[in-house]
C-alpha positions as CSV (number, residue, x, y, z in Angstrom):
1,M,-55.2,120.3,389.6
2,P,-55.9,122.2,386.3
3,L,-55.1,120.4,383.1
4,D,-52.6,121.9,380.6
5,H,-54.6,122.0,377.4
6,R,-51.6,123.3,375.4
7,R,-49.8,120.0,375.5
8,L,-50.8,116.7,373.9
9,R,-50.6,113.8,376.3
10,G,-48.4,111.0,375.0
11,P,-49.2,107.3,375.4
12,E,-48.6,105.8,378.8
13,E,-46.8,102.9,377.2
14,S,-44.5,103.0,374.2
15,Q,-42.1,100.8,372.3
16,P,-38.9,101.7,370.5
17,P,-39.2,102.1,366.7
18,T,-36.7,99.4,366.1
19,L,-39.3,96.9,367.2
20,W,-41.6,97.8,364.4
21,A,-38.7,97.8,361.9
22,A,-37.9,94.2,362.9
23,T,-41.5,93.2,362.6
24,A,-41.7,94.7,359.0
25,A,-38.6,92.7,358.0
26,E,-40.1,89.5,359.4
27,D,-43.4,90.2,357.5
28,D,-41.4,90.7,354.2
29,E,-39.6,87.4,354.8
30,E,-42.9,85.6,355.4
31,E,-44.4,87.2,352.4
32,G,-41.6,86.0,350.2
33,A,-41.6,82.5,351.6
34,G,-45.4,82.0,351.5
35,A,-46.1,83.7,348.2
36,A,-46.9,81.4,345.2
37,P,-44.2,81.5,342.5
38,R,-45.3,83.7,339.7
39,D,-44.7,83.3,336.0
40,P,-41.3,84.9,335.2
41,C,-42.6,86.0,331.8
42,A,-45.8,87.6,333.2
43,L,-46.1,91.4,333.1
44,R,-47.6,93.2,336.1
45,P,-50.7,95.3,335.4
46,L,-49.8,98.7,333.9
47,F,-51.7,102.0,334.2
48,A,-50.6,105.0,332.3
49,R,-52.2,108.5,331.9
50,A,-50.8,111.5,330.0
51,G,-51.7,115.1,330.2
52,L,-52.8,115.4,333.9
53,L,-50.7,118.4,335.1
54,S,-51.7,121.9,334.0
55,Q,-48.5,123.5,335.3
56,A,-46.3,121.6,332.8
57,Q,-46.3,121.5,329.0
58,G,-46.4,117.7,329.2
59,S,-47.0,115.2,331.9
60,A,-47.6,111.5,332.5
61,Y,-48.3,109.2,335.4
62,V,-47.3,105.5,335.3
63,E,-48.3,102.9,337.9
64,L,-47.3,99.2,338.1
65,G,-49.2,96.4,339.7
66,S,-46.3,96.0,342.2
67,G,-47.1,99.4,343.7
68,T,-44.6,101.6,341.9
69,K,-46.0,105.1,341.1
70,V,-44.1,107.6,339.0
71,L,-45.2,111.2,338.0
72,C,-43.3,113.0,335.3
73,A,-43.4,116.6,333.9
74,A,-41.8,117.8,330.8
75,W,-41.1,121.3,329.3
76,G,-40.5,122.0,325.6
77,P,-37.6,123.8,324.0
78,R,-36.2,126.8,325.9
79,E,-33.3,128.9,324.6
80,A,-29.9,127.9,325.8
81,A,-27.0,130.2,326.2
82,E,-24.4,127.9,324.7
83,P,-24.4,127.1,320.9
84,G,-24.8,123.6,319.5
85,P,-27.5,121.0,319.2
86,G,-30.3,120.7,321.7
87,R,-29.8,119.3,325.1
88,L,-32.0,117.1,327.2
89,L,-32.0,117.8,331.0
90,C,-33.3,115.0,333.2
91,E,-34.1,115.0,336.9
92,F,-35.0,112.1,339.1
93,R,-36.2,112.5,342.7
94,R,-37.6,110.2,345.3
95,A,-40.5,111.4,347.5
96,P,-39.7,111.1,351.2
97,F,-42.5,108.6,351.6
98,A,-41.5,106.6,348.5
99,G,-39.9,103.7,350.4
100,R,-41.5,101.3,352.8
101,G,-40.6,102.4,356.3
102,A,-37.1,103.4,357.3
103,R,-35.6,100.0,356.6
104,G,-32.3,100.3,354.6
105,R,-32.8,104.0,354.0
106,P,-29.4,105.5,353.0
107,G,-27.9,108.7,354.2
108,A,-28.7,112.0,352.5
109,A,-25.5,112.1,350.5
110,A,-26.0,108.5,349.3
111,E,-29.6,109.2,348.4
112,R,-28.6,112.2,346.4
113,E,-25.9,110.2,344.6
114,A,-28.5,107.5,343.8
115,E,-30.8,110.1,342.4
116,R,-28.0,111.6,340.2
117,E,-27.2,108.1,338.8
118,A,-30.9,107.5,338.1
119,A,-31.2,110.9,336.3
120,A,-28.1,110.0,334.2
121,A,-29.6,106.6,333.3
122,L,-32.9,108.3,332.4
123,R,-31.1,110.7,330.1
124,E,-29.2,107.9,328.5
125,A,-32.5,106.0,327.8
126,L,-34.4,109.0,326.4
127,E,-31.8,110.9,324.3
128,P,-32.0,108.4,321.3
129,A,-35.7,108.8,321.2
130,V,-35.7,112.6,321.0
131,R,-35.0,114.5,317.8
132,L,-32.5,116.9,319.4
133,G,-31.2,118.1,316.0
134,R,-34.5,119.9,315.5
135,Y,-33.9,122.0,318.5
136,P,-30.6,123.9,318.1
137,R,-29.5,126.0,321.0
138,A,-32.4,124.8,323.0
139,R,-32.9,122.8,326.2
140,L,-35.6,120.2,326.9
141,A,-36.3,119.3,330.5
142,V,-38.0,116.3,332.1
143,S,-38.5,115.7,335.8
144,A,-39.5,112.3,337.3
145,L,-40.8,112.0,340.8
146,L,-41.0,108.5,342.4
147,L,-44.1,108.6,344.6
148,Q,-43.9,104.9,345.7
149,D,-41.2,102.4,345.1
150,G,-42.6,98.9,344.6
151,G,-39.8,97.7,342.3
152,S,-38.8,98.4,338.7
153,A,-38.8,102.1,339.5
154,L,-36.3,103.2,336.8
155,A,-38.1,101.3,334.1
156,A,-41.4,102.9,335.0
157,A,-39.7,106.3,335.1
158,V,-38.4,105.8,331.5
159,S,-41.8,105.0,330.2
160,A,-43.4,107.9,332.1
161,A,-40.8,110.4,331.0
162,A,-41.1,109.4,327.3
163,L,-44.9,109.9,327.6
164,A,-44.4,113.3,329.2
165,L,-42.1,114.5,326.4
166,A,-44.5,113.3,323.7
167,D,-47.4,115.0,325.6
168,A,-45.4,118.2,325.6
169,G,-45.2,118.1,321.8
170,V,-41.5,117.3,321.6
171,E,-40.6,115.7,318.3
172,M,-39.5,112.1,318.9
173,Y,-38.5,109.1,316.8
174,D,-40.5,106.8,319.1
175,L,-41.6,106.3,322.6
176,A,-39.0,104.8,324.9
177,V,-40.4,101.9,326.9
178,G,-38.6,100.7,330.0
179,C,-38.6,97.2,331.4
180,A,-36.8,95.7,334.4
181,L,-35.7,92.2,335.2
182,S,-34.1,90.4,338.1
183,R,-32.6,87.0,338.7
184,P,-33.1,85.3,342.1
185,P,-30.1,84.1,344.0
186,A,-31.0,80.4,343.5
187,P,-28.6,78.6,341.1
188,A,-31.2,77.3,338.7
189,A,-33.5,80.4,338.9
190,S,-34.6,82.1,335.8
191,W,-34.9,85.8,335.1
192,M,-38.3,87.4,335.8
193,L,-40.0,90.5,334.4
194,Q,-40.9,93.6,336.5
195,P,-39.6,92.4,339.9
196,A,-41.3,93.8,343.0
197,E,-39.2,95.6,345.6
198,P,-38.6,92.5,347.8
199,E,-37.6,90.5,344.7
200,E,-35.1,93.3,343.7
201,R,-33.7,93.4,347.2
202,R,-33.0,89.7,347.2
203,A,-31.9,89.5,343.5
204,A,-28.4,88.2,342.5
205,A,-28.6,90.3,339.3
206,R,-30.6,93.1,337.9
207,L,-31.2,94.5,334.4
208,T,-33.1,97.5,333.1
209,L,-33.4,98.2,329.4
210,A,-35.2,100.8,327.3
211,L,-36.5,100.1,323.8
212,L,-37.9,102.1,320.9
213,P,-40.4,99.5,319.7
214,A,-41.4,101.0,316.4
215,L,-37.7,101.1,315.4
216,N,-36.8,97.9,317.2
217,Q,-33.8,99.8,318.7
218,V,-32.4,99.5,322.2
219,S,-31.6,102.9,323.7
220,A,-30.1,101.8,327.0
221,V,-29.1,98.7,328.9
222,L,-28.2,99.0,332.6
223,G,-27.5,96.1,334.9
224,G,-25.1,94.2,337.0
225,G,-24.7,91.3,339.4
226,R,-24.1,87.6,339.1
227,G,-26.4,86.7,336.2
228,G,-24.6,83.6,335.1
229,P,-23.0,82.8,331.7
230,P,-23.5,85.1,328.7
231,E,-26.3,82.9,327.4
232,D,-28.4,83.7,330.5
233,W,-27.8,87.5,329.9
234,A,-28.9,87.0,326.3
235,Q,-32.1,85.3,327.5
236,A,-32.7,88.2,329.9
237,L,-32.4,90.6,327.0
238,R,-34.8,88.7,324.8
239,L,-37.3,88.5,327.7
240,G,-37.0,92.3,328.4
241,L,-37.4,93.2,324.7
242,D,-40.6,91.1,324.6
243,G,-41.8,92.9,327.8
244,C,-41.2,96.3,326.2
245,H,-43.2,95.3,323.0
246,R,-46.1,94.2,325.2
247,Q,-46.2,97.4,327.1
248,Y,-46.0,99.6,324.0
249,P,-49.7,99.5,323.0
250,V,-50.8,100.6,326.5
251,L,-48.5,103.7,326.4
252,R,-49.6,104.6,322.9
253,Q,-53.2,104.4,323.8
254,S,-52.8,106.6,326.9
255,L,-51.1,109.2,324.7
256,L,-53.9,109.0,322.1
257,R,-56.5,109.5,324.9
258,A,-54.7,112.6,326.1
259,A,-54.7,114.1,322.6
260,Q,-58.4,113.4,322.3
261,R,-59.1,115.1,325.6
262,R,-57.1,118.1,324.6
263,D,-58.9,118.4,321.3
264,A,-62.3,118.0,323.0
265,A,-61.4,120.7,325.5
266,A,-60.2,123.1,322.7
267,A,-63.4,122.4,320.7
268,A,-65.6,123.2,323.8
269,T,-63.7,126.4,324.4
270,T,-64.2,127.5,320.8
271,A,-67.8,126.7,320.9
272,A,-68.3,128.6,324.2
273,S,-66.5,131.7,322.7
274,A,-68.7,131.6,319.6
275,T,-71.8,131.3,321.7
276,S,-70.9,134.3,323.9
277,A,-70.0,136.4,320.9
């Protein structure tokens, strides 16, 4: 009997996808139970790079040690139809492959609503850092794409978006640095910096804040849950502010390296033009 080469033969045995979803959930539970407790004041490794997209006026990439990866693009002032001071437009999107598997994935409408809320939070955190008064009747735009969600995604997006705006040459008072915290459900548990995705999922309370370190000014505080008495929330704020200050030199250094690469490329282009002439 001739074979039908136009079709791909499927496996002789198969299992329903719900089986693998249950296995992934069990793996997460075992990982959380068997992992050694980490220092709640310890920051995860941070990698930041500015000026990597040629299609945008400014861009930045931020990656956390928990696996979170955010790519941001920014565009400088564009003329707006309505009069008044400058406006900052923010967009936040999740890549289809950003989450781990299909576990807990919301519907399309719920996901769009979550993206709109994240975009509003991003704008709230960035507006105090941008000198919008210098751009009358103009619009500034920044777009954040979450490539992988390993926890503390909004905080990473704040830092990446601020880097992208600065890389685009937008006048700013300071870089906005984001830091996330969570509090485990245990009664005597303390707040921890930069929670991973399983830690955020099990948290009784969450907090994300944005800071302008050079001015020591908080630009946004977003959070909720059962975090305990006001003293515990005050402790979380102090811990988050310290985390922002500790991340600030890494972001500044990445912006400086981007400016040096841009100057070197311009000097090489000028030298090549002079040689050809």
